[in-house]
Structure formats: C-alpha cells, structure tokens
C-alpha positions as CSV (number, residue, x, y, z in Angstrom):
1,M,-0.3,-0.2,-0.6
2,Y,1.5,3.2,-1.0
3,F,1.2,6.3,2.1
4,T,-1.2,8.1,-0.5
5,D,-4.1,5.0,-0.9
6,R,-4.3,6.0,3.1
7,G,-6.0,9.6,1.8
8,I,-7.8,7.3,-0.7
9,E,-9.1,4.8,2.0
10,E,-10.4,7.7,3.4
11,L,-12.4,9.0,1.2
12,A,-13.8,6.4,0.0
13,A,-15.3,5.7,3.5
14,R,-16.4,9.2,4.8
15,R,-16.9,10.1,1.9
16,G,-17.7,7.5,-0.6
17,E,-21.8,7.1,-1.4
18,E,-21.9,10.4,-2.2
19,Q,-21.8,12.3,-6.2
20,V,-20.8,15.5,-6.5
21,S,-20.6,17.4,-9.5
22,L,-16.5,17.9,-12.0
23,A,-17.8,21.9,-10.6
24,W,-17.9,21.0,-7.5
25,L,-14.5,18.6,-7.0
26,A,-13.0,22.4,-9.8
27,V,-13.7,24.5,-7.0
28,R,-11.8,21.8,-4.4
29,L,-8.5,21.7,-6.1
30,R,-8.5,25.6,-6.4
31,E,-9.3,25.5,-2.6
32,F,-6.4,23.2,-2.1
33,V,-4.2,24.8,-4.2
34,D,-4.6,28.8,-3.1
35,D,-3.6,26.9,0.0
36,H,-0.6,25.3,-0.9
37,P,0.4,26.9,-4.0
38,E,3.6,24.3,-3.1
39,F,1.1,21.3,-5.0
40,E,0.0,22.5,-8.4
41,T,1.7,20.4,-10.1
42,P,1.0,17.2,-8.9
43,V,-3.2,18.6,-8.9
44,D,-2.5,20.6,-12.1
45,R,-1.6,17.6,-13.6
46,L,-4.0,15.6,-11.7
47,A,-6.8,17.1,-13.0
48,T,-5.1,17.0,-16.5
49,W,-5.6,13.3,-16.2
50,L,-9.2,13.3,-14.8
51,A,-9.7,15.1,-18.4
52,R,-8.8,13.2,-19.9
53,L,-9.0,10.0,-19.1
54,E,-11.6,8.9,-21.8
55,D,-9.4,10.3,-24.4
56,D,-7.2,7.7,-23.8
57,E,-9.8,4.6,-23.9
58,D,-10.4,5.7,-27.8
C-alpha cells in the first residue's frame, strides 16, 4: 500500500456514498492549491489526467 492510499481510503470511507459534480471538484482543487501552492503541479497533473481519461481509451 502506498502512503497516498491512506488518504484515498479515508475519502472512500467518509464520502464514498456522496455524488458531486466535476464543477464542485474543480472548486475544491482550486481551494486546495490556494492553501497549498507547493502542490500546484501535482494537482494540475491530476486534473489533466482526469480530464483526458476517456480520450486515452480510443
């Protein structure tokens, strides 16, 4: 298990039943980067990966 899996597991356990929009997620990611600018690059990479996820299946 990677260290990051703990956060992912907590997210699934606490919020796994919720449904959110991508717009909501985008706002939360922007807030996170505003509070933690040192994570701007990884958050941007994650957002780009999520945005292009279905494009890779073609």
